[in-house]
Every structure is written in C-alpha cells, then in structure tokens.
Steps between C-alpha positions, in 0.01 A plus 500: 500500500287189523752260651730753667499576869235751597309594813158625599543725803275695736223238486257365756589133456214268588566149628237273663659569839579871490562815300856625449467878492742693281633173365696400192518198271807440283475274193743349256466233229132460573544432870480696825844542653425720803203626704512729801403837644704808415736532205668216309878476513539408134176608331594524134238703318250649749124547464321694774162351598407823679339312787281273287407147611727224369400137531580171330331465165142380532423135412152411373452124510139504373425724204314417179561816302563873503529796266282339233710182499445143619761284666391176336454588132856469377847644548448837328195595708677382813816703438290811432323436828837466679604845375170652610522357852830678564300825513358391834818382671454135403831330427383138483174313448334168423267524199184313591263293290129440538313172452565403138488188282812293547650597163465868591663442839793340320521794256506740795785311662698502177440873455622575850812291451570674169463844659727398789765390251486841331548704817836659568454493878302187569390285789848368582593746773821315578643592157665835440320657201721527194313802369258759635139381477279648232193287551345633819410303811653156534272212405541248780296218347139407457216493751245245376165599654253227410369304323489257794263711709149462640231612253285623787778744592613593150443877520579638154666179378347334194281214625555285192878497550488386863571131562627253756874439524630274227819304562613508137439874467679570828803304385512697174470833682787408730725370221436793265530777758798364691645761735263761351208342690480725805144478636193284438155583638260207545213377716625211716151365567456392138545134404876462458561840661739383771695290251535815289627692803764232557605489134536875451673543838747223419579684174600811698190711441320690774152346522230749591148420621250714313161508330427229752212382717739308725425468869747597768610138536544461124723807487704361790537172312606691188776665706614159621524400132708806414267799441655827621288792377144634506389650168346848547387437857123526566419517127345175373568304819244325717344761729547511875246329724524490877493119493728461196752774441546425130811515287583871526511520877668162527783612273523841664582334832712212368875582505554264206319747272593837358185696414446723196288813537354724229514823696287729284223553756258323263599135494561512876341762724756725674386374841556140388849587377573646842357189665731283290805682640376426852443130438807433289862620536584776254784278377248248361283741299573559131348794315396427142303683233317220314500771231356460152591667171304817590722579800665838461269609216214667686120460488333357192370186335735212424510137399623254762536130413234540230249676726384862498627684806486854632746682722315745721573645844823303520336160442497271197168318468334272248152589377345291780697692764762232564843639584739413216842539655606851592647818354723543804870584476735358762625835629138594574449167676789584733363847574152357558624232738682757712186715509255215566707315760671784681835324453807709415554543127828308507322192642233521231775527237653181636183319395579584137878450518651281771202267546447397136877460466502270801206300367669444165843428649662815358659621823765633550538604135164680463240671714758668724739794498823343614856452373510221246133527405391591150483876449123495444360811667196726490488866602166641615366831624309517829178397319669187358496639147799354316780747426752253361559128456842338487549145371842334523650842570345654188231773513204328335250781566519867593196716570510858376556621858759234588807629684717224352 
C-alpha cells in the first residue's frame, strides 16, 4: 500500500492562509496528487480522518536531541532520534550541534552525512522515493550552533570550546559538509565574524546570529554580509535598551531576518511571544524546539553535554539554574503559539511548516499541502496531539487512537 494511490478524506486541512473544511488529500508514489474540499474523484484506498486536523509535516530546524538520543553523536543515535520525532508530527529536521572542539564538530558532520545516506526518504524532495521510508523524519542536514559564539552569551555551551572564527576550520567545515551544511549560528561581532558570515553564506548555508552581544548596527551589517536568521530570538542576545535596541529587536524588525522562537512559555514569556507576532510578520517567524536528549521522556535527572541537568516543571536546567535547551516538542510549540499570540492555529502551524521550508529553500516540495509536493503530512487532534505522521506517502507513526 505504501506507494499506491490513497487518500485521506474528511480532514480539516491547515494551510498558512486558510483551513479547508471537509477536505481530502490524495497521494501516490510519495507525492501529493490532489487537494480540495469534498470527495476525491479517484481516491484509491481511503482513510477517513474523522474531522481531525491535517497539516504539512512539521519541520524542526534547531533541535539537539530527543527521546534519549543526540543528533550529533553518530548515525545510529541520529536515526533513532528521527524515528522518535515522527511521534510528534515531525517529518524533517536539522540535527544541531553545540560548541565543540573542531575534531568533534567534524565527527558530527560526518555522522549526519552518514545518517542521511542511510535514509530511504531523504532530504532530496525533488526525487521520487524508490522505497517507503523506514527511518523516521527526514534528516535535512546539519545545524552547526557554535563554536564561533560570544563567551559572554554562551548559555549552556561549554566555555572551553568557544573560540573566534578560524579560516582554516571554516574551510574544512564547508568542504566536509557540502550540501549537508544547512545552518550555522555565530556571533558576528567577534574578530573575523563578518568574514565567517560571508564564507558560510557563499557556501549556501543559512547564517544565523545567536549567542551574540551584537548591537543593532552590527546585526544589520551581518545581514548585509548574508545573515538571514536569528537563533532562538531573545535568548542569549543583547538585551533591549531604549537608546540601543540590541540584536533581538533589530532582527525582529529587519525583513532580511527570519526569527526562531522557542515557544514553551519558559524561554520566552507568552506576552513576549505575542509581542513578536505584532512586530514581525507571521511569515517570518520560525518555531523551533532547541530540544535536548531528555525531550519526550518526562521529569528527572539527566546528563547534557557532560553537565548534570534536571527536567522539572517543563524546563531543563543545569545545577546553577541555567536553561539547557528545552524539552519542548514541535506540536506543542504550535499549540502554545496559537494560545499565546491569539493567532489562528493554522497560522501558527505555518511557522513550523511553510516558514522553515521557505528559509531552507524547500518550497514548493515541502512545507505545503499542494499537488506535486512531497506527501509529508501530520494529523492532529484539536489539542495538537499527533494522531498520525505520513512521510513520503508512508504512515511513519500511528497513535493508538488514530483514525488512519
């Protein structure tokens, strides 16, 4: 049944612009062939969504780990993590590093490339999959967060691994990663920072300003050099002052930047999340999790990057109280954003589907429900709990109460 024609009917289909009530999606050979309201003319096998919410598969561009797994410790751990993420409607993601010694950064890149090579339905959305995927969410490529960040804004990053941009290291990262280099977070105010922005941008990576004490003018200059993204907006950016707005507010109001948000109500206060939607078009906000290995496992004590950490009351903190990533899942981020901002749920969902796809240049093959796009879909109940996940037309996850 995996590659045959089949249809999901009687769904509330969410797009960034509207909701198609009582809609259907028909799929064949891993692609969407038809979308509309009512009943399909040539449905093939039919699955009744029973009025559940259907949206493009969620795309997490900034996630370190989940389900007890890390995204930068080798192919096996990463593929296990990919399978786990499908439980939450995630169909694609960028495994994200932390600040590491250069040799470890290179090992992470090689591990991601190895895992990508092993996936049945990979990051090449233009290709028709030859077989149904068995390895969970698609690995899009690596997000290198650090080590070229500001020590004063390091958060939970290891201070000893943080360093200024190095031309030789940058060249090796670019050559080894190739097309798998998706995103690089750095602080442009560092010596050599703007040269690093230019180099990574020229290589095709999205350069993101983060863990940075840059001024508003420095962030504007970074955009002129090619930077396009704000790493977890408001977290580890220069704070606002009425005479110097700082990096976060400068990027929030600069149309050259997309802005990530960790919408767990902890990293960013709900009122601040709502404010962001008033200062920035919804089309330029990208929901992320910044999740660590403890995401999806519940409260308890864990190890994160060699430090003791406790998950309690929905937050992951080091022993000194520092937030150490999150334990957020992306479906919850969407639900939270709709609640915090007052925006319709389908617009919040666009921040985890259409917007990251646009940022990474994946449109029109991903992030949308449209004929010709990859059949990567997620079915949710009204609380945004995942009922089913479809990757390349293949059911990759079914909850016990799934109608599919």
